[in-house]
C-alpha positions in Angstrom: -7.4 2.2 -4.4 -7.8 5.5 -4.1 -10.0 6.2 -7.4 -12.2 3.1 -6.0 -12.9 5.5 -3.0 -13.5 8.7 -4.4 -16.5 7.2 -6.6 -17.7 5.1 -3.2 -17.6 9.3 -1.5 -18.9 10.5 -4.9 -22.1 8.5 -5.0 -21.9 9.5 -1.2 -21.9 6.5 0.4 -21.5 6.0 3.9 -19.1 2.7 4.1 -16.1 1.9 6.4 -13.2 0.8 5.6 -11.5 -2.6 7.0 -9.3 -5.0 6.3 -5.6 -4.8 5.7 -6.1 -1.6 3.0 -6.9 0.6 6.7 -4.0 -0.3 9.0 -1.4 0.5 6.2 -3.4 3.7 6.2 -2.3 3.4 10.2 1.1 2.2 9.9 0.7 -1.7 9.3 3.6 -2.5 7.1 1.7 -4.9 4.5 1.1 -4.9 1.2 -2.7 -5.0 0.2 -3.8 -4.7 -3.3 -7.7 -4.9 -1.9 -9.9 -2.2 -0.6 -12.1 -4.2 2.3 -15.8 -2.2 3.0 -18.3 -2.3 5.3 -21.3 0.2 4.2 -25.0 0.1 5.8 -27.8 -1.7 4.5 -29.9 1.5 4.3 -31.0 1.2 1.6 -30.4 5.0 -0.2 -27.3 4.2 0.4 -27.9 0.4 -0.8 -29.1 2.0 -4.5 -25.6 4.8 -4.1 -23.2 1.1 -3.4 -25.6 -0.5 -6.5 -25.4 2.9 -9.1 -20.9 3.0 -7.5 -20.3 -0.2 -8.1 -23.0 -0.2 -12.1 -20.4 3.1 -13.0 -17.5 0.1 -11.6 -18.6 -1.8 -13.7 -18.3 -4.3 -11.0 -18.5 -8.2 -11.8 -18.0 -10.6 -9.0 -13.6 -11.8 -8.8 -13.7 -15.7 -9.2 -11.0 -17.8 -8.4 -8.4 -18.2 -11.0 -8.3 -13.9 -12.0 -11.6 -15.3 -13.5 -13.9 -12.6 -13.3 -18.5 -13.5 -13.6 -20.6 -10.4 -14.2 -23.7 -10.0 -12.2 -26.9 -8.3 -11.7 -26.0 -4.9 -10.1 -29.5 -4.4 -8.1 -29.8 -2.8 -4.5 -31.7 -5.6 -2.9 -29.5 -8.6 -4.4 -26.4 -6.7 -3.2 -28.0 -6.5 0.7 -29.0 -10.1 0.9 -25.7 -11.3 1.4 -23.2 -11.1 4.1 -20.3 -10.7 1.2 -19.3 -10.3 -2.2 -15.5 -10.3 -4.1 -16.1 -7.9 -6.5 -13.3 -7.0 -9.2 -13.9 -3.2 -10.8 -12.1 -0.7 -13.2 -10.7 1.1 -10.3 -9.3 -2.6 -9.1 -10.0 -4.8 -6.9 -12.8 -4.7 -3.5 -14.5 -6.9 -0.9 -17.3 -5.4 0.7 -18.6 -7.3 4.1 -21.9 -5.9 5.8 -21.0 -8.4 8.6 -17.3 -8.5 9.1 -16.7 -11.4 11.9 -17.3 -10.3 15.5 -19.0 -7.2 14.2 -22.7 -5.9 13.6 -21.1 -4.5 10.9 -21.3 -0.6 9.9 -23.3 0.9 13.1 -20.8 -1.3 14.9 -17.4 0.2 13.2 -18.5 3.5 12.8 -18.5 3.9 16.7 -14.6 4.5 16.8 -13.9 5.0 13.3 -10.8 7.8 12.2 -12.2 9.7 10.3 -9.0 11.4 7.6 -8.8 12.1 4.4 -6.4 9.9 1.3 -5.7 11.8 -1.4 -8.4 15.0 -0.9 -11.1 12.2 0.1 -12.5 11.7 3.4 -12.5 8.1 4.5 -13.8 6.4 7.7 -10.8 3.9 8.7 -11.5 1.5 11.4 -9.9 1.5 14.3 -6.7 -0.7 15.0 -8.8 -1.9 17.9 -11.1 -2.7 15.5 -9.0 -4.7 13.1 -7.5 -6.9 15.9 -11.2 -7.5 17.1 -12.0 -9.1 13.2 -8.4 -11.0 12.1 -10.0 -12.5 16.5 -13.3 -13.2 15.6 -12.3 -15.4 12.3 -9.5 -17.6 13.9 -8.0 -18.3 10.5 -4.4 -19.2 11.3 -3.5 -15.3 8.7 -5.8 -13.4 10.1 -4.0 -14.7 14.5 -0.5 -14.4 12.5 -1.0 -10.6 11.8 -2.3 -9.7 14.9 0.9 -9.6 17.1 2.0 -6.7 14.3 -1.8 -4.5 14.4 -1.4 -4.5 18.2 2.6 -3.1 17.7 1.7 -0.8 15.2 -1.4 0.0 17.6 0.9 0.4 20.2 3.4 3.0 18.4 0.4 4.9 17.2 0.0 5.9 21.1 2.9 6.7 22.1 3.0 10.4 20.8 -0.3 10.7 23.0 1.6 9.5 25.7 4.9 11.9 25.8 2.7 14.9 25.2 1.2 14.3 29.0 
């Protein structure tokens, strides 16, 4: 997963990490196998994303572990709201406009800028992750809300103790 993020960064792709990976990086106790991102739909960024996906040999991830090649073209990528991909560096889910948000610019405002194994990465804030889970309304997402809220609460404790 870290190799995937490093490659996206190397290509200059502007994105915010969302989903379980972003939550885990902030202390949420949940394992994850995929990286979810929200990239900018800017045409230059779509070019960079396409180049990165070609290098990653991305294919559509289908049920039962099947994969299917697809044309990795910038305009084609930006015409869909989401992509579920299998890559040489692991599973990657691309959501241009996750539920409850207005996409990249919205999520970037409150994102945390961190280094993960030396790679600069923007992580969606826990508040934004909670907002996305609430918006989907799916049972599995709603079930994660108490632990996400507790993680947010615990992340605030050191600040509260300092004052």
